[in-house]
C-alpha positions, -999 to +999 in steps of 0.1 A: -073-096-164-092-099-197-072-131-206-082-147-173-118-139-179-116-154-214-101-186-202-127-189-175-154-183-201-140-210-225-135-235-196-171-230-185-184-234-220-166-267-225-178-279-191-214-270-199-211-286-234-198-319-219-225-320-194-251-313-221-238-342-243-238-366-214-274-356-205-284-359-241-272-395-243-287-405-210-320-389-218-321-406-252-318-439-236-344-430-210-368-417-236-365-449-257-372-471-227-403-451-216-417-447-251-419-484-255-446-486-228-461-450-227-454-426-256-474-398-240-453-398-207-421-400-227-431-369-248-440-350-216-407-358-199-388-348-231-405-314-233-398-308-196-362-317-200-357-295-231-373-266-212-349-270-183-319-273-206-330-241-224-333-223-192-299-234-181-283-223-214-300-189-211-287-184-176-252-194-187-252-170-216-266-141-194-240-146-166-213-151-192-220-118-208-223-101-175-191-115-163-172-105-195-182-068-192-155-045-178-161-033-143-176+001-141-156+026-123-172+040-092-186+074-099-172+100-076-201+118-060-196+151-042-222+158-015-228+195-010-230+200+027-250+229+040-229+260+047-223+269+083-243+298+095-210+317+103-198+312+068-230+326+055-226+356+078-191+362+066-201+361+030-230+384+036-207+409+054-182+408+025-211+416+001-223+444+023-188+460+024-186+459-013-220+475-016-212+501+010-179+509-007-198+522-037-216+549-018-206+584-030-210+603+002-178+600+022-192+605+057-220+580+051-197+555+035-171+556+063-198+553+090-213+522+073-179+507+067-171+511+103-203+493+113-196+465+089-161+461+103-175+458+138-199+431+126-170+413+110-152+412+143-184+399+159-184+367+137-157+351+160-167+367+193-169+344+223-196+361+243-234+363+241-256+393+244-287+389+265-311+418+267-339+421+292-371+439+281-404+447+299-425+474+313-412+496+341-430+477+368-423+441+356-391+437+377-364+436+351-337+450+373-346+426+401-342+397+375-308+410+365-297+413+401-310+378+409-292+363+379-259+380+389-262+370+425-271+333+417-251+326+386-220+304+390-186+320+386-174+355+392-196+385+385-178+416+372-187+452+377-209+470+352-192+470+318-210+501+305-236+525+318-257+549+298-287+569+306-310+541+294-293+508+300-268+489+322-247+459+309-230+433+331-209+402+325-213+368+341-206+332+331-221+297+333-196+269+341-211+247+314-210+273+287-181+282+264-182+320+265-192+349+287-227+364+289-233+401+287-267+409+301-283+443+296-309+458+319-331+482+298-355+509+308-392+503+309-409+498+276-444+511+285-442+535+255-424+511+232-454+503+211-462+540+203-451+544+167-423+569+161-414+574+197-377+574+208-384+545+232-396+523+204-366+531+183-344+523+212-362+490+218-357+480+182-321+489+182-314+469+213-333+440+198-312+439+167-280+440+187-289+411+211-285+374+207-312+364+232-342+385+245-358+381+279-393+396+278-405+402+314-442+404+325-458+402+359-493+392+348-511+381+317-499+398+285-514+432+276-522+437+240-493+462+237-469+437+252-480+409+229-476+431+199-441+442+210-431+406+217-445+395+183-425+422+166-393+411+183-398+375+174-408+384+138-374+401+131-357+368+141-349+374+178-347+343+200-369+351+230-379+339+265-410+351+282-403+354+319-434+355+341-421+374+372-436+380+407-453+346+409-451+348+447-479+373+446-504+348+433-522+318+449-513+285+433-546+281+414-543+316+399-506+311+391-514+279+371-542+297+353-521+327+343-491+306+333-514+284+311-530+315+296-496+330+288-485+298+270-517+297+250-513+334+240-478+331+227-481+295+214-478+307+178-445+325+184-428+307+213-426+272+226-440+264+260-405+258+273-397+294+265-423+306+290-409+304+326-423+314+359-400+331+384-399+353+415-368+376+413-376+397+444-401+378+466-422+396+491-412+392+528-429+364+547-442+370+582-424+347+607-439+332+639-420+357+660-434+387+641-403+393+620-405+394+582-380+374+562-376+377+525-371+344+506-342+339+482-349+349+446-363+321+425-349+324+390-336+289+385-360+281+356-349+312+338-312+304+343-317+268+331-335+280+300-308+306+292-281+281+296-299+255+274-305+279+246-270+294+245-254+260+248-274+244+220-280+274+198-255+301+208-232+299+177-262+302+154-278+330+174-246+351+171-245+345+133-283+352+129-278+384+148-250+395+125-271+386+094-299+407+108-276+437+114-261+432+080-295+435+064-300+467+084-267+480+069-280+472+034-312+490+041-292+520+054-270+520+023-299+525+000 
């Protein structure tokens, strides 16, 4: 390869030299002819020609040197891609298990290790945990019933029942994975510091992938503070404005706009939905009362969109939050 370049360089130099000699002879004759009548014009043309020739020689030398240089090997560049959230969760759990393993107390160590193993299994789980919160009168149970009755696919029986919560399973056709939805007790006392209900609310929050916070009017201060607390610990949340059938259209628009303004610093406007999970009966012309079908479609659509677009990250974020709680408990 180097020999070929050398031959090309020599050939090019000879060609340029030949052209230069030919031009020199021709220009000498031209200069002599012009100088006989106008020496000034002859000198001007001579300087211009010399300038052009010098420029050409400079370009030839530059490109000759550039051409003769060996080609630089392409540098191999490794682009560090951001880690998947699930990878971060797995690494965090491994670190937590190492830290927990150093605890001296056997009972505490075994309990925390068991919790960490459960979290490790959650990394690859294929279901989503949706938890419904709200005051006792907001209509949480009605919302759960309406979702179960209107959701596509089969609805199973209650997966687990405690004195404080009920969990059910359902499925969206366009979502890869089941949904476990938990109906919780009223949270009217959840903002009182140190109460059992607040501790229960925080525990459920840390174990959920998506929260549905239910109200039936404008937010009370205690409700706003609780919602703010849940969002601040990293929980993806939807604010469901229930019982909209009780309000005239003008009042409904006013309250909905007010809700979106109040939570605008913690939730997007798309995460505030208006529903009627258990509409009031409507008087018919014959005197009978007929109850309209539940209207929870906006909530169903929002749940589906969030879980479809963010579901994998929500699970991993939930695991990271619980791992941090494990670290706190280990100290």
